[in-house]
C-alpha positions in Angstrom: 8.9 21.6 -6.1 7.1 19.1 -8.3 3.7 19.6 -10.0 2.1 16.3 -9.1 -1.5 15.3 -9.5 -3.1 12.3 -7.9 -5.9 10.5 -9.6 -7.6 7.1 -10.0 -5.6 5.0 -12.4 -7.0 4.5 -15.8 -6.0 1.7 -18.2 -3.4 4.0 -19.9 -1.7 4.4 -16.5 -1.2 0.7 -15.8 2.2 0.3 -17.6 3.6 3.3 -15.7 2.2 2.1 -12.4 3.6 -1.4 -12.9 7.0 0.1 -13.7 7.0 2.1 -10.4 5.9 -1.0 -8.5 8.5 -3.4 -10.1 11.3 -0.8 -9.7 10.4 -0.6 -6.0 10.4 -4.3 -5.3 13.7 -4.8 -7.1 15.5 -1.6 -5.9 14.1 -0.9 -2.4 13.0 -4.3 -1.2 15.8 -6.3 -2.9 13.4 -9.2 -3.4 12.5 -8.7 -7.0 9.3 -10.0 -8.3 7.9 -12.9 -6.2 4.7 -14.3 -7.7 3.0 -15.2 -4.4 3.6 -11.7 -3.0 3.4 -9.5 -6.1 0.7 -11.0 -8.4 -1.2 -7.8 -8.3 1.7 -6.0 -9.8 1.5 -8.1 -13.0 -2.2 -7.6 -13.3 -3.2 -4.4 -11.5 -6.4 -4.1 -13.6 -7.8 -7.3 -12.2 -6.5 -6.6 -8.7 -7.6 -3.0 -8.3 -9.8 -1.8 -11.2 -12.3 -4.7 -11.5 -13.9 -4.2 -8.1 -15.6 -1.0 -7.0 -14.3 -1.6 -3.5 -10.7 -1.6 -4.6 -8.6 1.3 -5.8 -5.4 2.1 -7.5 -4.2 5.7 -7.5 -1.4 7.2 -9.4 0.7 10.2 -8.8 1.5 11.9 -12.2 4.0 14.6 -12.9 3.5 17.5 -15.2 4.7 15.5 -18.1 2.2 12.7 -17.6 4.7 10.2 -16.1 3.5 8.0 -13.3 5.9 8.7 -10.3 3.9 7.1 -7.5 1.2 4.5 -6.7 -1.1 3.7 -3.9 -3.7 0.9 -3.8 -6.1 -0.8 -1.5 -8.2 -3.9 -1.6 -10.8 -5.6 0.7 -8.6 -8.5 1.8 -7.4 -8.5 5.3 -4.1 -10.1 6.4 -4.2 -13.8 5.8 -3.2 -16.4 8.3 -0.8 -17.9 7.6 1.7 -16.2 7.1 0.4 -13.5 9.5 -0.5 -14.2 13.1 -4.0 -15.6 13.6 -5.1 -12.8 15.9 -4.2 -10.2 13.3 -6.3 -12.0 10.7 -9.2 -12.2 13.1 -8.9 -8.5 14.0 -8.9 -7.4 10.4 -11.2 -9.7 8.4 -11.5 -9.6 4.7 -14.5 -7.6 3.5 -14.4 -5.2 6.5 -10.8 -4.3 6.2 -9.2 -2.0 3.6 -5.6 -3.1 3.2 -3.3 -0.4 1.9 -0.8 -1.8 -0.7 1.8 -0.5 -3.1 2.3 3.0 -1.7 5.5 3.6 -3.7 7.1 6.8 -4.9 10.1 7.1 -7.3 13.2 8.1 -5.3 13.6 11.4 -7.0 10.1 12.4 -6.0 10.2 11.3 -2.4 10.0 13.6 0.7 7.6 16.0 -1.0 4.4 14.7 0.6 3.3 12.5 -2.4 2.9 9.3 -0.4 1.1 11.1 2.3 -1.4 12.5 -0.3 -1.9 9.1 -1.8 -2.7 7.6 1.6 -5.1 10.5 2.5 -7.0 9.9 -0.7 -7.1 6.1 -0.2 -8.4 6.7 3.4 -11.1 9.0 1.9 -12.0 6.2 -0.5 -12.5 3.7 2.4 -14.8 6.2 4.2 -16.8 6.9 1.1 -17.2 3.1 0.5 -19.1 2.8 3.8 -18.4 -0.9 4.3 -14.9 -0.8 5.8 -14.4 -0.6 9.5 -10.6 -0.4 9.5 -7.6 0.5 7.3 -4.7 -1.9 7.8 -1.2 -2.3 6.3 2.1 -4.0 7.0 5.6 -2.9 6.2 9.1 -4.3 6.2 11.1 -2.1 8.6 14.3 -3.0 6.7 13.1 -0.7 3.8 14.6 2.7 4.5 12.1 5.3 5.7 9.1 2.9 5.6 8.6 2.3 9.3 9.0 6.0 10.2 6.6 7.0 7.5 3.9 4.6 8.6 4.4 5.5 12.3 3.7 9.1 11.4 0.3 8.1 9.9 -1.0 5.2 12.0 -0.6 3.2 15.1 1.4 -0.1 15.4 -0.9 -3.0 16.2 1.8 -5.6 16.1 5.6 -5.4 15.8 6.6 -9.0 15.0 10.2 -8.1 16.1 8.9 -8.0 19.6 7.4 -11.5 19.4 9.2 -14.6 20.6 11.4 -15.6 17.6 10.7 -12.3 15.8 8.1 -13.7 13.5 8.7 -12.4 10.0 10.1 -9.1 11.3 7.1 -7.2 9.9 5.4 -4.3 11.5 1.6 -4.1 11.2 -0.4 -0.8 11.4 -3.9 0.6 11.5 -4.4 4.0 9.9 -7.3 6.1 11.3 -10.3 6.5 9.1 -11.2 10.0 10.2 
């Protein structure tokens, strides 16, 4: 339906990528911009373009508009706020953490996010230094949990922990 290309983000793509990310945190997450969680959104060049081990991909429509994003960096889940065992299982430097896999609503359900993830996983394999691909998601975001369950395996569902933790679901995505 849509003529979409996926490519590594260039400096000219950053404003469009930032817009997709900010729209998502405001509209879908309902949190708006929270500096301690979303600093990479404000400066995606520093977060994703400055290191050869990090990546920011954009999905671009036929008119050149950024309609989706997908990123990864080499930081594993931090403790706190994540459980200690999770941080130990996915240490920084050895873990590619998927981030900001967002697609504008009118472009969803056409395989764009799945394509973004596939290319990010290919990036981790080509890097050669990663041993795992990790991500977490908020199951309150419509469609997020089902999407990630279709691509990876749950390694921790905090809702099943005593007290429910933060209610976050943590996943590992296969590298091959």
